[in-house]
TORKOL-4160 file (C-alpha; in steps of 0.2 Angstrom, whole numbers, padded with zeros to 4 digits, m for minus):
385
<pt num="1" X="0000" Y="0001" Z="0000"/>
<pt num="2" X="0007" Y="0016" Z="m0004"/>
<pt num="3" X="0000" Y="0028" Z="0006"/>
<pt num="4" X="0014" Y="0026" Z="0022"/>
<pt num="5" X="0028" Y="0036" Z="0018"/>
<pt num="6" X="0044" Y="0025" Z="0013"/>
<pt num="7" X="0063" Y="0029" Z="0019"/>
<pt num="8" X="0066" Y="0030" Z="0002"/>
<pt num="9" X="0056" Y="0033" Z="m0013"/>
<pt num="10" X="0059" Y="0031" Z="m0032"/>
<pt num="11" X="0056" Y="0050" Z="m0033"/>
<pt num="12" X="0071" Y="0053" Z="m0022"/>
<pt num="13" X="0083" Y="0042" Z="m0034"/>
<pt num="14" X="0077" Y="0051" Z="m0049"/>
<pt num="15" X="0078" Y="0068" Z="m0040"/>
<pt num="16" X="0096" Y="0063" Z="m0033"/>
<pt num="17" X="0104" Y="0057" Z="m0050"/>
<pt num="18" X="0095" Y="0066" Z="m0063"/>
<pt num="19" X="0109" Y="0077" Z="m0068"/>
<pt num="20" X="0119" Y="0060" Z="m0071"/>
<pt num="21" X="0105" Y="0051" Z="m0079"/>
<pt num="22" X="0102" Y="0066" Z="m0092"/>
<pt num="23" X="0122" Y="0065" Z="m0094"/>
<pt num="24" X="0120" Y="0048" Z="m0102"/>
<pt num="25" X="0102" Y="0046" Z="m0108"/>
<pt num="26" X="0090" Y="0056" Z="m0118"/>
<pt num="27" X="0072" Y="0053" Z="m0116"/>
<pt num="28" X="0055" Y="0058" Z="m0127"/>
<pt num="29" X="0045" Y="0072" Z="m0122"/>
<pt num="30" X="0032" Y="0061" Z="m0114"/>
<pt num="31" X="0044" Y="0050" Z="m0104"/>
<pt num="32" X="0051" Y="0067" Z="m0099"/>
<pt num="33" X="0034" Y="0072" Z="m0092"/>
<pt num="34" X="0032" Y="0054" Z="m0083"/>
<pt num="35" X="0049" Y="0057" Z="m0075"/>
<pt num="36" X="0046" Y="0076" Z="m0070"/>
<pt num="37" X="0028" Y="0069" Z="m0062"/>
<pt num="38" X="0037" Y="0056" Z="m0051"/>
<pt num="39" X="0049" Y="0068" Z="m0044"/>
<pt num="40" X="0037" Y="0081" Z="m0043"/>
<pt num="41" X="0022" Y="0070" Z="m0036"/>
<pt num="42" X="0014" Y="0077" Z="m0019"/>
<pt num="43" X="0026" Y="0090" Z="m0017"/>
<pt num="44" X="0025" Y="0111" Z="m0019"/>
<pt num="45" X="0030" Y="0110" Z="m0036"/>
<pt num="46" X="0012" Y="0102" Z="m0039"/>
<pt num="47" X="0002" Y="0117" Z="m0030"/>
<pt num="48" X="m0010" Y="0109" Z="m0015"/>
<pt num="49" X="m0020" Y="0119" Z="m0001"/>
<pt num="50" X="m0019" Y="0120" Z="0016"/>
<pt num="51" X="m0032" Y="0114" Z="0030"/>
<pt num="52" X="m0035" Y="0121" Z="0047"/>
<pt num="53" X="m0044" Y="0113" Z="0061"/>
<pt num="54" X="m0058" Y="0124" Z="0067"/>
<pt num="55" X="m0054" Y="0118" Z="0086"/>
<pt num="56" X="m0035" Y="0119" Z="0090"/>
<pt num="57" X="m0030" Y="0130" Z="0074"/>
<pt num="58" X="m0019" Y="0116" Z="0067"/>
<pt num="59" X="m0013" Y="0119" Z="0049"/>
<pt num="60" X="m0008" Y="0106" Z="0037"/>
<pt num="61" X="m0002" Y="0106" Z="0021"/>
<pt num="62" X="m0009" Y="0094" Z="0006"/>
<pt num="63" X="0001" Y="0095" Z="m0009"/>
<pt num="64" X="m0007" Y="0087" Z="m0026"/>
<pt num="65" X="m0004" Y="0070" Z="m0033"/>
<pt num="66" X="0003" Y="0068" Z="m0051"/>
<pt num="67" X="m0009" Y="0055" Z="m0055"/>
<pt num="68" X="0003" Y="0048" Z="m0068"/>
<pt num="69" X="m0001" Y="0030" Z="m0071"/>
<pt num="70" X="0018" Y="0027" Z="m0070"/>
<pt num="71" X="0021" Y="0036" Z="m0052"/>
<pt num="72" X="0021" Y="0022" Z="m0038"/>
<pt num="73" X="0012" Y="0034" Z="m0026"/>
<pt num="74" X="m0004" Y="0036" Z="m0038"/>
<pt num="75" X="m0011" Y="0019" Z="m0041"/>
<pt num="76" X="m0018" Y="0011" Z="m0025"/>
<pt num="77" X="m0034" Y="0021" Z="m0026"/>
<pt num="78" X="m0036" Y="0017" Z="m0044"/>
<pt num="79" X="m0033" Y="0000" Z="m0041"/>
<pt num="80" X="m0047" Y="m0002" Z="m0027"/>
<pt num="81" X="m0059" Y="0009" Z="m0037"/>
<pt num="82" X="m0056" Y="m0002" Z="m0052"/>
<pt num="83" X="m0058" Y="m0018" Z="m0042"/>
<pt num="84" X="m0075" Y="m0010" Z="m0035"/>
<pt num="85" X="m0081" Y="m0010" Z="m0053"/>
<pt num="86" X="m0075" Y="m0025" Z="m0059"/>
<pt num="87" X="m0086" Y="m0035" Z="m0045"/>
<pt num="88" X="m0101" Y="m0029" Z="m0054"/>
<pt num="89" X="m0097" Y="m0035" Z="m0071"/>
<pt num="90" X="m0088" Y="m0052" Z="m0068"/>
<pt num="91" X="m0096" Y="m0069" Z="m0069"/>
<pt num="92" X="m0096" Y="m0077" Z="m0051"/>
<pt num="93" X="m0088" Y="m0093" Z="m0058"/>
<pt num="94" X="m0070" Y="m0102" Z="m0057"/>
<pt num="95" X="m0056" Y="m0093" Z="m0065"/>
<pt num="96" X="m0038" Y="m0097" Z="m0073"/>
<pt num="97" X="m0024" Y="m0087" Z="m0073"/>
<pt num="98" X="m0016" Y="m0087" Z="m0090"/>
<pt num="99" X="0002" Y="m0079" Z="m0095"/>
<pt num="100" X="0009" Y="m0076" Z="m0111"/>
<pt num="101" X="0025" Y="m0073" Z="m0115"/>
<pt num="102" X="0036" Y="m0069" Z="m0130"/>
<pt num="103" X="0054" Y="m0076" Z="m0133"/>
<pt num="104" X="0069" Y="m0066" Z="m0128"/>
<pt num="105" X="0074" Y="m0064" Z="m0147"/>
<pt num="106" X="0059" Y="m0054" Z="m0150"/>
<pt num="107" X="0064" Y="m0041" Z="m0137"/>
<pt num="108" X="0073" Y="m0029" Z="m0148"/>
<pt num="109" X="0059" Y="m0029" Z="m0160"/>
<pt num="110" X="0045" Y="m0026" Z="m0146"/>
<pt num="111" X="0055" Y="m0012" Z="m0138"/>
<pt num="112" X="0058" Y="m0004" Z="m0156"/>
<pt num="113" X="0040" Y="m0004" Z="m0160"/>
<pt num="114" X="0031" Y="m0004" Z="m0143"/>
<pt num="115" X="0014" Y="0001" Z="m0148"/>
<pt num="116" X="0012" Y="m0012" Z="m0162"/>
<pt num="117" X="0020" Y="m0025" Z="m0154"/>
<pt num="118" X="0011" Y="m0022" Z="m0136"/>
<pt num="119" X="m0006" Y="m0021" Z="m0147"/>
<pt num="120" X="m0002" Y="m0037" Z="m0156"/>
<pt num="121" X="0003" Y="m0047" Z="m0141"/>
<pt num="122" X="m0013" Y="m0043" Z="m0131"/>
<pt num="123" X="m0023" Y="m0044" Z="m0147"/>
<pt num="124" X="m0015" Y="m0062" Z="m0152"/>
<pt num="125" X="m0017" Y="m0070" Z="m0133"/>
<pt num="126" X="m0035" Y="m0065" Z="m0133"/>
<pt num="127" X="m0038" Y="m0072" Z="m0150"/>
<pt num="128" X="m0028" Y="m0087" Z="m0143"/>
<pt num="129" X="m0040" Y="m0090" Z="m0129"/>
<pt num="130" X="m0057" Y="m0088" Z="m0140"/>
<pt num="131" X="m0051" Y="m0099" Z="m0154"/>
<pt num="132" X="m0046" Y="m0112" Z="m0142"/>
<pt num="133" X="m0062" Y="m0109" Z="m0131"/>
<pt num="134" X="m0074" Y="m0112" Z="m0148"/>
<pt num="135" X="m0063" Y="m0128" Z="m0153"/>
<pt num="136" X="m0075" Y="m0142" Z="m0151"/>
<pt num="137" X="m0061" Y="m0153" Z="m0146"/>
<pt num="138" X="m0057" Y="m0142" Z="m0130"/>
<pt num="139" X="m0074" Y="m0131" Z="m0123"/>
<pt num="140" X="m0085" Y="m0129" Z="m0138"/>
<pt num="141" X="m0090" Y="m0113" Z="m0132"/>
<pt num="142" X="m0087" Y="m0093" Z="m0133"/>
<pt num="143" X="m0078" Y="m0087" Z="m0119"/>
<pt num="144" X="m0066" Y="m0072" Z="m0117"/>
<pt num="145" X="m0056" Y="m0065" Z="m0102"/>
<pt num="146" X="m0050" Y="m0049" Z="m0095"/>
<pt num="147" X="m0029" Y="m0045" Z="m0101"/>
<pt num="148" X="m0017" Y="m0034" Z="m0092"/>
<pt num="149" X="0000" Y="m0029" Z="m0101"/>
<pt num="150" X="0015" Y="m0030" Z="m0091"/>
<pt num="151" X="0033" Y="m0027" Z="m0097"/>
<pt num="152" X="0045" Y="m0030" Z="m0084"/>
<pt num="153" X="0052" Y="m0044" Z="m0072"/>
<pt num="154" X="0056" Y="m0042" Z="m0055"/>
<pt num="155" X="0074" Y="m0037" Z="m0058"/>
<pt num="156" X="0067" Y="m0023" Z="m0069"/>
<pt num="157" X="0074" Y="m0031" Z="m0085"/>
<pt num="158" X="0063" Y="m0030" Z="m0100"/>
<pt num="159" X="0050" Y="m0043" Z="m0101"/>
<pt num="160" X="0034" Y="m0040" Z="m0111"/>
<pt num="161" X="0020" Y="m0052" Z="m0106"/>
<pt num="162" X="0001" Y="m0053" Z="m0105"/>
<pt num="163" X="m0008" Y="m0059" Z="m0087"/>
<pt num="164" X="m0026" Y="m0065" Z="m0093"/>
<pt num="165" X="m0038" Y="m0071" Z="m0081"/>
<pt num="166" X="m0051" Y="m0083" Z="m0092"/>
<pt num="167" X="m0068" Y="m0090" Z="m0084"/>
<pt num="168" X="m0068" Y="m0110" Z="m0084"/>
<pt num="169" X="m0081" Y="m0111" Z="m0097"/>
<pt num="170" X="m0091" Y="m0101" Z="m0108"/>
<pt num="171" X="m0107" Y="m0099" Z="m0117"/>
<pt num="172" X="m0114" Y="m0110" Z="m0132"/>
<pt num="173" X="m0117" Y="m0104" Z="m0148"/>
<pt num="174" X="m0134" Y="m0095" Z="m0143"/>
<pt num="175" X="m0126" Y="m0086" Z="m0128"/>
<pt num="176" X="m0140" Y="m0094" Z="m0116"/>
<pt num="177" X="m0134" Y="m0108" Z="m0109"/>
<pt num="178" X="m0117" Y="m0107" Z="m0099"/>
<pt num="179" X="m0104" Y="m0123" Z="m0104"/>
<pt num="180" X="m0093" Y="m0127" Z="m0088"/>
<pt num="181" X="m0076" Y="m0134" Z="m0090"/>
<pt num="182" X="m0073" Y="m0149" Z="m0081"/>
<pt num="183" X="m0054" Y="m0149" Z="m0082"/>
<pt num="184" X="m0037" Y="m0141" Z="m0075"/>
<pt num="185" X="m0040" Y="m0130" Z="m0091"/>
<pt num="186" X="m0050" Y="m0131" Z="m0106"/>
<pt num="187" X="m0037" Y="m0133" Z="m0117"/>
<pt num="188" X="m0019" Y="m0141" Z="m0116"/>
<pt num="189" X="m0006" Y="m0128" Z="m0113"/>
<pt num="190" X="0005" Y="m0133" Z="m0127"/>
<pt num="191" X="m0007" Y="m0133" Z="m0140"/>
<pt num="192" X="m0012" Y="m0114" Z="m0134"/>
<pt num="193" X="0007" Y="m0110" Z="m0135"/>
<pt num="194" X="0007" Y="m0116" Z="m0154"/>
<pt num="195" X="m0010" Y="m0108" Z="m0157"/>
<pt num="196" X="m0003" Y="m0092" Z="m0148"/>
<pt num="197" X="0013" Y="m0092" Z="m0158"/>
<pt num="198" X="0003" Y="m0094" Z="m0176"/>
<pt num="199" X="m0009" Y="m0081" Z="m0172"/>
<pt num="200" X="0005" Y="m0068" Z="m0166"/>
<pt num="201" X="0016" Y="m0072" Z="m0183"/>
<pt num="202" X="m0001" Y="m0069" Z="m0193"/>
<pt num="203" X="m0005" Y="m0052" Z="m0183"/>
<pt num="204" X="0014" Y="m0045" Z="m0188"/>
<pt num="205" X="0015" Y="m0052" Z="m0204"/>
<pt num="206" X="0001" Y="m0040" Z="m0209"/>
<pt num="207" X="0009" Y="m0025" Z="m0200"/>
<pt num="208" X="0026" Y="m0029" Z="m0206"/>
<pt num="209" X="0027" Y="m0013" Z="m0216"/>
<pt num="210" X="0022" Y="m0003" Z="m0201"/>
<pt num="211" X="0038" Y="m0008" Z="m0190"/>
<pt num="212" X="0054" Y="0002" Z="m0190"/>
<pt num="213" X="0065" Y="m0002" Z="m0204"/>
<pt num="214" X="0079" Y="m0011" Z="m0194"/>
<pt num="215" X="0082" Y="m0019" Z="m0177"/>
<pt num="216" X="0101" Y="m0022" Z="m0172"/>
<pt num="217" X="0106" Y="m0019" Z="m0190"/>
<pt num="218" X="0094" Y="m0032" Z="m0197"/>
<pt num="219" X="0080" Y="m0028" Z="m0208"/>
<pt num="220" X="0062" Y="m0030" Z="m0201"/>
<pt num="221" X="0055" Y="m0039" Z="m0216"/>
<pt num="222" X="0044" Y="m0056" Z="m0216"/>
<pt num="223" X="0059" Y="m0066" Z="m0217"/>
<pt num="224" X="0067" Y="m0059" Z="m0202"/>
<pt num="225" X="0051" Y="m0060" Z="m0194"/>
<pt num="226" X="0049" Y="m0077" Z="m0197"/>
<pt num="227" X="0065" Y="m0084" Z="m0192"/>
<pt num="228" X="0063" Y="m0076" Z="m0174"/>
<pt num="229" X="0046" Y="m0081" Z="m0172"/>
<pt num="230" X="0048" Y="m0098" Z="m0175"/>
<pt num="231" X="0067" Y="m0099" Z="m0169"/>
<pt num="232" X="0061" Y="m0105" Z="m0151"/>
<pt num="233" X="0047" Y="m0113" Z="m0142"/>
<pt num="234" X="0033" Y="m0100" Z="m0136"/>
<pt num="235" X="0028" Y="m0102" Z="m0118"/>
<pt num="236" X="0009" Y="m0100" Z="m0109"/>
<pt num="237" X="0009" Y="m0103" Z="m0092"/>
<pt num="238" X="m0008" Y="m0107" Z="m0084"/>
<pt num="239" X="m0010" Y="m0106" Z="m0064"/>
<pt num="240" X="m0022" Y="m0118" Z="m0055"/>
<pt num="241" X="m0042" Y="m0110" Z="m0055"/>
<pt num="242" X="m0048" Y="m0098" Z="m0041"/>
<pt num="243" X="m0064" Y="m0105" Z="m0034"/>
<pt num="244" X="m0074" Y="m0088" Z="m0032"/>
<pt num="245" X="m0075" Y="m0070" Z="m0039"/>
<pt num="246" X="m0070" Y="m0062" Z="m0023"/>
<pt num="247" X="m0053" Y="m0072" Z="m0024"/>
<pt num="248" X="m0052" Y="m0069" Z="m0043"/>
<pt num="249" X="m0056" Y="m0048" Z="m0040"/>
<pt num="250" X="m0043" Y="m0048" Z="m0024"/>
<pt num="251" X="m0030" Y="m0057" Z="m0036"/>
<pt num="252" X="m0033" Y="m0048" Z="m0052"/>
<pt num="253" X="m0032" Y="m0032" Z="m0041"/>
<pt num="254" X="m0013" Y="m0037" Z="m0038"/>
<pt num="255" X="m0009" Y="m0036" Z="m0057"/>
<pt num="256" X="m0018" Y="m0020" Z="m0064"/>
<pt num="257" X="m0011" Y="m0004" Z="m0058"/>
<pt num="258" X="0007" Y="m0011" Z="m0054"/>
<pt num="259" X="0021" Y="0002" Z="m0060"/>
<pt num="260" X="0039" Y="m0008" Z="m0063"/>
<pt num="261" X="0044" Y="m0008" Z="m0046"/>
<pt num="262" X="0035" Y="0001" Z="m0030"/>
<pt num="263" X="0043" Y="0012" Z="m0016"/>
<pt num="264" X="0042" Y="m0002" Z="m0004"/>
<pt num="265" X="0055" Y="m0012" Z="m0011"/>
<pt num="266" X="0067" Y="0002" Z="m0011"/>
<pt num="267" X="0081" Y="m0004" Z="0002"/>
<pt num="268" X="0093" Y="0010" Z="0000"/>
<pt num="269" X="0105" Y="0023" Z="m0008"/>
<pt num="270" X="0124" Y="0018" Z="m0006"/>
<pt num="271" X="0135" Y="0031" Z="m0013"/>
<pt num="272" X="0128" Y="0029" Z="m0032"/>
<pt num="273" X="0120" Y="0012" Z="m0030"/>
<pt num="274" X="0103" Y="0009" Z="m0027"/>
<pt num="275" X="0096" Y="m0008" Z="m0018"/>
<pt num="276" X="0080" Y="m0015" Z="m0019"/>
<pt num="277" X="0072" Y="m0031" Z="m0015"/>
<pt num="278" X="0067" Y="m0044" Z="m0029"/>
<pt num="279" X="0060" Y="m0062" Z="m0031"/>
<pt num="280" X="0072" Y="m0074" Z="m0038"/>
<pt num="281" X="0059" Y="m0086" Z="m0046"/>
<pt num="282" X="0075" Y="m0097" Z="m0055"/>
<pt num="283" X="0077" Y="m0101" Z="m0037"/>
<pt num="284" X="0061" Y="m0104" Z="m0028"/>
<pt num="285" X="0056" Y="m0086" Z="m0027"/>
<pt num="286" X="0067" Y="m0082" Z="m0015"/>
<pt num="287" X="0068" Y="m0063" Z="m0010"/>
<pt num="288" X="0087" Y="m0057" Z="m0012"/>
<pt num="289" X="0094" Y="m0039" Z="m0013"/>
<pt num="290" X="0100" Y="m0031" Z="m0029"/>
<pt num="291" X="0112" Y="m0018" Z="m0030"/>
<pt num="292" X="0116" Y="m0008" Z="m0047"/>
<pt num="293" X="0121" Y="0010" Z="m0052"/>
<pt num="294" X="0107" Y="0021" Z="m0051"/>
<pt num="295" X="0107" Y="0028" Z="m0066"/>
<pt num="296" X="0106" Y="0011" Z="m0074"/>
<pt num="297" X="0091" Y="0008" Z="m0061"/>
<pt num="298" X="0081" Y="0024" Z="m0068"/>
<pt num="299" X="0085" Y="0019" Z="m0085"/>
<pt num="300" X="0078" Y="0001" Z="m0082"/>
<pt num="301" X="0061" Y="0009" Z="m0074"/>
<pt num="302" X="0061" Y="0020" Z="m0089"/>
<pt num="303" X="0059" Y="0008" Z="m0103"/>
<pt num="304" X="0043" Y="0002" Z="m0095"/>
<pt num="305" X="0034" Y="0019" Z="m0100"/>
<pt num="306" X="0020" Y="0015" Z="m0109"/>
<pt num="307" X="0016" Y="0023" Z="m0126"/>
<pt num="308" X="0005" Y="0038" Z="m0125"/>
<pt num="309" X="m0014" Y="0033" Z="m0125"/>
<pt num="310" X="m0011" Y="0014" Z="m0125"/>
<pt num="311" X="m0023" Y="0003" Z="m0115"/>
<pt num="312" X="m0015" Y="m0009" Z="m0103"/>
<pt num="313" X="m0031" Y="m0017" Z="m0097"/>
<pt num="314" X="m0042" Y="m0024" Z="m0110"/>
<pt num="315" X="m0057" Y="m0034" Z="m0110"/>
<pt num="316" X="m0060" Y="m0047" Z="m0125"/>
<pt num="317" X="m0076" Y="m0061" Z="m0130"/>
<pt num="318" X="m0090" Y="m0062" Z="m0116"/>
<pt num="319" X="m0082" Y="m0049" Z="m0105"/>
<pt num="320" X="m0082" Y="m0036" Z="m0121"/>
<pt num="321" X="m0091" Y="m0019" Z="m0113"/>
<pt num="322" X="m0105" Y="m0021" Z="m0128"/>
<pt num="323" X="m0107" Y="m0039" Z="m0121"/>
<pt num="324" X="m0103" Y="m0040" Z="m0104"/>
<pt num="325" X="m0119" Y="m0034" Z="m0094"/>
<pt num="326" X="m0133" Y="m0043" Z="m0105"/>
<pt num="327" X="m0121" Y="m0061" Z="m0102"/>
<pt num="328" X="m0120" Y="m0057" Z="m0084"/>
<pt num="329" X="m0140" Y="m0055" Z="m0082"/>
<pt num="330" X="m0142" Y="m0070" Z="m0091"/>
<pt num="331" X="m0130" Y="m0081" Z="m0081"/>
<pt num="332" X="m0137" Y="m0076" Z="m0065"/>
<pt num="333" X="m0155" Y="m0078" Z="m0072"/>
<pt num="334" X="m0151" Y="m0094" Z="m0076"/>
<pt num="335" X="m0142" Y="m0099" Z="m0060"/>
<pt num="336" X="m0153" Y="m0090" Z="m0048"/>
<pt num="337" X="m0140" Y="m0079" Z="m0042"/>
<pt num="338" X="m0140" Y="m0060" Z="m0037"/>
<pt num="339" X="m0128" Y="m0047" Z="m0044"/>
<pt num="340" X="m0113" Y="m0041" Z="m0033"/>
<pt num="341" X="m0117" Y="m0022" Z="m0029"/>
<pt num="342" X="m0104" Y="m0008" Z="m0028"/>
<pt num="343" X="m0097" Y="m0003" Z="m0012"/>
<pt num="344" X="m0089" Y="0014" Z="m0019"/>
<pt num="345" X="m0100" Y="0019" Z="m0033"/>
<pt num="346" X="m0108" Y="0036" Z="m0029"/>
<pt num="347" X="m0096" Y="0041" Z="m0015"/>
<pt num="348" X="m0086" Y="0056" Z="m0012"/>
<pt num="349" X="m0067" Y="0053" Z="m0012"/>
<pt num="350" X="m0069" Y="0056" Z="0006"/>
<pt num="351" X="m0080" Y="0043" Z="0010"/>
<pt num="352" X="m0070" Y="0032" Z="m0001"/>
<pt num="353" X="m0054" Y="0036" Z="0008"/>
<pt num="354" X="m0063" Y="0033" Z="0025"/>
<pt num="355" X="m0069" Y="0014" Z="0019"/>
<pt num="356" X="m0053" Y="0009" Z="0012"/>
<pt num="357" X="m0040" Y="0017" Z="0025"/>
<pt num="358" X="m0051" Y="0019" Z="0039"/>
<pt num="359" X="m0049" Y="0036" Z="0044"/>
<pt num="360" X="m0056" Y="0052" Z="0040"/>
<pt num="361" X="m0047" Y="0064" Z="0030"/>
<pt num="362" X="m0054" Y="0081" Z="0038"/>
<pt num="363" X="m0052" Y="0072" Z="0055"/>
<pt num="364" X="m0039" Y="0085" Z="0066"/>
<pt num="365" X="m0024" Y="0073" Z="0070"/>
<pt num="366" X="m0018" Y="0085" Z="0085"/>
<pt num="367" X="m0033" Y="0088" Z="0096"/>
<pt num="368" X="m0043" Y="0072" Z="0087"/>
<pt num="369" X="m0058" Y="0084" Z="0092"/>
<pt num="370" X="m0059" Y="0096" Z="0079"/>
<pt num="371" X="m0064" Y="0097" Z="0058"/>
<pt num="372" X="m0050" Y="0102" Z="0046"/>
<pt num="373" X="m0058" Y="0116" Z="0036"/>
<pt num="374" X="m0051" Y="0121" Z="0019"/>
<pt num="375" X="m0040" Y="0137" Z="0022"/>
<pt num="376" X="m0030" Y="0142" Z="0007"/>
<pt num="377" X="m0023" Y="0135" Z="m0010"/>
<pt num="378" X="m0004" Y="0133" Z="m0011"/>
<pt num="379" X="0002" Y="0139" Z="m0030"/>
<pt num="380" X="0013" Y="0127" Z="m0038"/>
<pt num="381" X="0032" Y="0132" Z="m0036"/>
<pt num="382" X="0040" Y="0133" Z="m0053"/>
<pt num="383" X="0054" Y="0119" Z="m0056"/>
<pt num="384" X="0069" Y="0123" Z="m0067"/>
<pt num="385" X="0070" Y="0112" Z="m0083"/>
């Protein structure tokens, strides 16, 4: 949870090593905006207001958040609100967590063509799920999923992959009967991996003329794409089913509004090195401490800034916006179940904060009895470029 002040934050690292970073790296205009937003978040540079207690006169300064989706301090409340909205649209069934990854031989291509390749990765993963679901040898039903794009590994390395939450079943061709999957997953993972790779290949061949002309000196034409796509086996990983919607929502919430690394994982800054915690999944998920140059740390973080306007959470098949409400009503009616009710919709931000964090943001922290009233605005402090 990002509401507690950490000893060292990512903003502190950015601020301290900003000059060193710009000596070695150039940033696009949009990435500079992200960089500056993280540095200035909840500081006087963003402006804000003061609150004054009507009983004891205690004055509290409150600075504005940057609200940037890459900022580690601005995601938790968004995550809670998104999960609350999702509760009313998910079917109350079992779900599988499926992870689609691309081989490392394609990482350079992806990084050079982020908007195109990320979009094709998400679309190909969803098409593989939908096509496998409709296959009569497997489920033989229309299914769907919620997809979330991540581009990082635990060590902040570049690792594009898609998390998909897929129901254990689907609707028949008339969309009126639910067909339940009785197996651990409705399609064999090896078959799904091959299907995913083939679909991605077809999709990127059709978009080959939109890619940059060369990557690492190699021309990005169809032969180049074919050789890199089929050089290795693609992996799809299916985790065990989650048995109820409540667990599903809690689980998915951990993936939706993550940034590459949270403030809670930063351990210390020693000279020009950053120390942070990471899980080594190759050795049983053991937590270790990584120590890297601060400039390298910043560069790894900035690698995961998404293209402008890119939607990293998407809904496919029976969860698409135009279908989900009607199909949810159909399922609930057929199974004599009631719809989940949103607990946060229509509430003010003060009420939401009180419900989530358990305290009244306008309750005086000093005298414990007074109310904090709006006193004055704080103008944003200009920051040198």
